[in-house]
Steps between C-alpha positions, in 0.01 A plus 500: 500500500385856407753641758783292353422607145487868599834478683670319210356754253644784711849338520489434127414860431811611696731259315366575154487874549848534624697238313615748227857615493462734211436867544162641382258770607317297754757227604853604589735284706681700766858448624458679837442393860282691751262488783169653584225512763172665569129454571214351309122545543290199394121526470269189480142490375388466860597867560807375701820710457826360628830692531813295411867579572719357221864500405721320254838453334511544126746321270456606140124477423421255786441567869461300819391633835251489783176647612286525809157630597224477754154631529130449556277307263120489471316330788400136434212302640536144635197290424599225732581735800234764417758777562626792298878513507715815440773384263862613473806374320877529546734370236843531339702312247708493181456712185634401151454690183632651177462823304503555123764772511683729734614776269167642393255693713221250432529125550287192541563264797377170633569347842370253756487526878513191713372580852487319833307618809181471700138582477328595819133503592393690814163484673428748778333333799494799732672839535844353572462133410560371148492159345776459241562232235813503281583307182819469297466627148715471184437725196638530146419832333598544130466853367569695183516872440670806364764720667615859453854592614603863545854624565624139534410521874124491525274238350116487496317181414138411419404140493239229513540165666323196639554357852489120538495367852509172691171372641384656821277353773482750783247381760235446234592785282575310179697628206534862609492721187873486441492373135419818322627751244646833608636820353775718643739783478854516646777757541866398527829682568821346375733461204316389187737579206 
């Protein structure tokens, strides 16, 4: 229930923040079309840093696109198997969002990423032999932040978000620490005016 409320709150924030058609200092509706792409670094409280590749198509103040990433997570211990698994994730999906304006250097934005992929646990038996277990995972990651656009071609974003994930049972490793807040910074190249 908590996850559903958080997701609805994030979607509501997007619709309320960007429903204005009148021009003001913070909210200005754009009439342009453009595209952008770049990289994003996300850091979780578990000292995990993941590098994302992202790209999108922008129509007025809204954008839709995709993302993908992969990387290592913290090791997890299985109580039932009495083993310590090295964890890794690979995921990609859809990206939906909106910005408060496109004509000013500074803007607010809010978006959500819907990801599909797999979580893998690997246990080393000997030098060249590994035991691997894999589980499908679905995540929803609403985020909100501030962006700075320079020269209409480069945009830098700073944001906070929360990742919600489907339940995981990976050979006794239950509820891998996927539901967690994160902070991040991203750099995009594209057309933003």
